[in-house]
N, C-alpha and C positions, 0 to 999 in steps of 0.2 A: 825275539827279534824276528821280523818278517823275513821271508825268503823271497828273493827277486827270482821268480820263475821265468827264465828267459832263455830263448833260443836266438843264435846269430847265424846268418847264412850269407854266402857270396851270391850276389844277385847277377844272373847271367843275361837278363833283360831288364836293365834299370827303367827303361822308358815304359815298358809294359807294366812293371810293378808300380811305378809312379802313378801311371794312368789308373790302374785298379785301385790304389789307395785313394786317389782323388775321387774317382766315381762312387766309391763306397763311403767315404769318410769325409769328403769335403776337402777344401784347401788346407794343405799342411803348413805348419809354422817353420819359416826357414830361420835357423839359428846357428850360431857358431860357438862351439865349446872350446875352451882353453883349459886344459886338464894338466894338474901337477900331481903326480904320484910321489908319496913320500915313504920312506923306510927307515929302519933302524939303522945306525952306522954299519952294524955287521950284516946286513941284509936279512935279518931274521923274519921280518914281516912278510915281505913278498917270497921269500924262500919256503915259507910255510902256507903259501897260497892265500895270504889276506892282503887287503888294499886299504891304504888311507889315502883319500883323494881330496884335492880342493878343486872345484869346477867352477868356472866363471862363465856364464851363459849369455851371450850378446844376442838379443833378438831385436826385431823391428821397432818394439815398443818399450823395451826395458833391458836392463842388464841386471842379473842376479848371480848370486854366489852360493854354492852349497858345499857343505863338508860331508864327506861319506866314508863309512868303514864298512868294508865287506869281509866276512869271515870266510874260512875255507869252504871250498865246494861241497855241498851236500848231495849233490847228483853229478856224477862223472860224465855221464853221457851229454848232459846239456850244459854243464858248468855253472848251474844255479848255486847261488850263495846267499847266506843271510845277509841282509843288508839294513844299516841305520844311517838315515840321512837327514840333515836339517840345513835349513837356509841360515846363512850368516849375514849380518848387516855390513860388515866391512871386510872385504877380501884381504886386504894387506894385514889387517889385524890378526885374521885367520892364519894366514902364512907365518906371521911372527909367532903366534902361540905354538903352532905345530913344530916349528923350528926350535922355539924355546923349550919345548918338551923333549928335544934331543933327536928329533927326527929330521932326515936331510932329503932334499928333493932327489928322487931316482930317475925320473923321466918326465918331461913335459912335452905336449904336442897338441895340435888343433884337430878337431873333428868338425865337419861341416855337414849340418844335419837338416832334414826335414821331419818334422814330429807330426804325428797323428794320435790323438786320443779318442777313444770310442769305448762302448760297451759291447760286449758279445758273450753269450753263454752265461749271463749273470756276473760277469768279472768286467772291471775297468782294465783297458789296455793302453799301452803306449807302443806304437809302431814308430821306428825311426830308420830313414834311409840315411846312410852315412858314407861319406867320402873323407879319407884322412889323406891329405896332399903327399905324404911321404910313402904311401904304399899303394899298390895297384888295386883297382876294383871299387865296385860299390857294394855295400853291405846293407842288410836289413836286420835290425834287432826288434824282437817282438817280446814284450814283458808284461808280467801281471804279478801282484802280490799273492802269496801263498803262505801256508804253514806246512808243517811236516805232515800232517794228516791228509791234506789235499794237494800235495805237490804234484803228484802222478795225474790226478785230474786237471789241474792247472796246466801242466805240460801238454797233455793230450789236446786241450782246447788251444793252445798255442800252436801246436802242429796243424790242427784243423784250419786255423786262420791262415797260416803260412801256405798251406796247400791250396786255399782259395785264392791266394796271390800268385799261384804258379810256383811256389818254391817247394822243392822235394827234399827228402831226407838226404840225397846226395849232395845238396847244397849247403848243408849245415857245416858249421865249424866251431870249435872250442878255442881256436887260437885267440889269444888276447891281443888287442891293439898295442899294449905295452910292449910285448914280445915282437910284433911285427915291426914296429917302429924301430925298436933297439936294433933288430936285425938289418934293417935298411940303412941305418946310419953307419958311417965309416968308423 
């Protein structure tokens, strides 16, 4: 399973980072993610740092749904995880299948995103500016695919791209949106 080599940071200057992304990589795609995270009834999936998610992405030209499984972190400093993801044809059927297998919705929320795809250092990247209505701040996520042998190099390239956007190591966070949203809810 490929590893999602990813770093996430709180953006202190959202307009400046947006401008830098647009200047370097062109106009981003505005999309709204509707994420539902599932867990075993006893919480054993998320309690062991694993994720099962169904995400429906609403973009200007289409709507698509993806099913994602993420294993436990393989790098504590970045929070990078092995990831398997596939597009599904019927969102409601995917939810029914996952519920039928005994998983229950643990948390659902919306992310408002602007996505940029580009190549740098021989790698394909996805940069995403993120706002989650239930939590304060704008975040940037930068990810590329890696394997165990090149994870350190992949993360070094991710850090270099973030630095070029004005993001420092002090801005990085490993807090997951699921935890932040849960903490924000009464």
